[in-house]
N, C-alpha and C positions, 0 to 999 in steps of 0.2 A: 777909878775906881776902883776899890782894892775890897774886892769881895771875899769873905771866906766861905761862902756858899750858896748857891744857885735853889733857891724855892720858885716849883713849876705846879700854877695852878691849870688842868686843862676840863673847861666844861665844854660837856659835848651831850652827844642824843645816845639813847639806848640801841645799839646794834653795831656803833660806827668803829670800835676796839680802842676804846680809849683805853684802857683797863691792859689791855696787850701794848697798844704805845709807851704808858707809863714804865711797864716793867723791863723795857726793851730798852728804854732809854737810861735808866736806873742800871740793867746788865751791861750796857757799853760802858757805861763810866765808871764801873768796878773795873769793868777790863783795862781801861785807860790808866786806874791807878787809883782814881778818886772814893770815899768813900762815900755812898748811894744805898738809898730804900725808896720803893715807891708803895701806895696803894689808895684802892678806890673806894668810890662811897654812893651808895646807890641807895635810892629813893623807891620808887615804884620800878620793878626788875620787866620793864616792857621794850619791845621795840620802842622810838620813837619818842620814851619818855627822858625826862633830863638824868644825865649821868655825869659822873665827874671824879676823875684821877685826879693823882700826887704823885710828884717826883720830887725828891729832894736831894743835891749832889754838891758834899763838900769836900772841901781839904782837911776836915777833922772829923774825928765821930761825929755820927747822926745818931740820936737817943729819939726825940720827937717824933710823933705818929699823928696820924688825923688830918684832918685838913689844913689845908694851905692857908692863913688866914689874910698873908701879908704877901704875896707873890713879888717874884723878880722879873718870870715871864710867864703867861699867860698865854694857852694856846685854847683858842675857839676853834672847835673842829666841827660846827653848825652852824649856816649864819641864824637860824630858831631860835641859837642862845641868846642874841642878839634882837632879832626883827618881833620874837613871840615871847623873849625873857624866860626861856627854859635855861635857869639856871638857878642855884640854889643859893649865890650870890648877885645880889640887885645891888647897884650896876655890874653889870659881872667886871667890870674893872677894879670895885672896889677893893681897897688897900694892897694896890700895885705902888710898888716901890717907884724913888724915883730913880731914873736912869732906864727902868725898865724895857723889857721888850713887851709886845701883843703881836702874836700870827693870828691871822682870822683866814678862815678856810671860804675867802671868796674874792670873787674879781672887783666886785661891786664897792664901795666905798661906802658901809652900813653905817659911819657913828653921824652923829647930829653936828652941829657945830657946838656946843657947849661942852660935847665929849671932848671933842680934839681940844679947845680951849684950855678944858682941864688937863688933858694927857700932855699937852705941851708945856702947862706948868713944871709938869715934874721932868721934861726932857725924856719923856717914854717915847719908845718909837713904834710904828704900826705898819704891819706887813700884810697886805691883801696879798692875799697867793690862794690861787685853787688848787686846794691838795686834791680835790676828787676828780680835774678834770687833768692831772698828773697821773693820777692813777690807772683812769680809763686810758688814755695813750698808752702810756708805758707797759701796765699789767694787764690789761686788757677787763678791769673789774674796778669795780669804786670802792672792794672791800678792803683794796690796798690803799683809801683814803689814809689811813693812818700813818701807816709805812711813808707815806709824801709829809704827814706833818712832822712825824718825827728827824725826818732826813732835813728839813726845811730848820728844826729847832737847832739840830745841831751844827745847819750850815753857817747862821746866823750867829752863835753863842760863841761857836769855836772851841768849843769842850772837849769832843774827841774827831777822830776822823774817821775816813770810811772802812778802816778794815775794825774799829772797835765796831760799828756799827755793825758792819758781818757777822762777828762774831755776836751779839745781841740777838739779831737773828734767827742765827742758826742755831742757838742755845733756847732761843722761846720756842721754837717750831720742829728739832730735833732731839728731845728731850724723850719723847717716847721710844726714840727707836734707837738708842743708847744700852749694848746689852753688851757683858764679858763676853760672848761667842762671834762677837761684829756678823756683821749681816750676809754673809755664808752658812750663818744657821738659821738663818730668817725660813720661812716656809715661802712658795709664790706667790699666795695672797699679799703678806706681809711685804713682800719685795716690790710687787706693786705700789702698792700703796708708800712704799716709803720712795720711789722712783716721783711718784706723783708731788709726794713733798717738797721732792728735791726741786722740782720745777715750780713750783710755788714758791718756794723759798727764793728762787733766782729772779725771779720778777719782784718778789718784794721789797729784794737789793735791789733790783736795777732801780724802780719809784724813788728808792731813798735818796739813793746818790744822786739822780736826777735834780730831785727836791733840792738836797745837801746843796748842790751847786750852784742853782738856781737863789740860792737863801746866801749864797757864802757871798755871790757877785753884790747884792743888794747891800749884804751887811757894809761890803766896803767900800761901795759909793755912798752909804750912808755916815761912813768915819765911824764903824763900831768897833772895839777895840774887843778881844776874849771874854767871856765875862768871869772868869777862872783863871790864877795862873796855872801852871802845871803842878800837878801833884808830886811830891816824892816820894812818900812810901812806895813799894814794891806793888803790884799787883799780884798777891798766891791764889 
């Protein structure tokens, strides 16, 4: 399938870090040489309320923003998106394109038979994947669930490699510490915070990489091809 762009919709629950995941996905794609943008959408800004983020990755410049109505990939960050309808788009897979991909943070099969029949008719693949379990086992905290989700996304779609993911994570979490004088000029309190941040980044990268490997193997078993051709432009 000759795509020119991959549109990603991320229905989640407040506090899961879907906004951060979208930002890292776009940053990693940009590092790889693609054009990429991300943006969030909020309703009630509170924990456990529905939240949604979007990412667009393409071979050509991207000018549109806002909601992704027709996604190539849907990343479901929490089972309640499906079981309790905590999604701004119902059903949660509304608009999914033919030969699309759905990644669900759950080991259980949450789809009804009519859901499966509809998705099968569009040749949409569904990866049930316990991102929270990966986060707990690798990083020791469920707060790294978003890292597992973005790792699974890139592992399944094969848009970027692990180096780009690592760069995306570092860019997101280290930006506060980038200074012209370097770390030598930081006082001891900032240095301690910097060290703690580096430890967090290492755990996040490890979680993303573990999920990447898991999803890449699954995609190979499913016969999935990379979702986009490699970009021609050189990332600057």
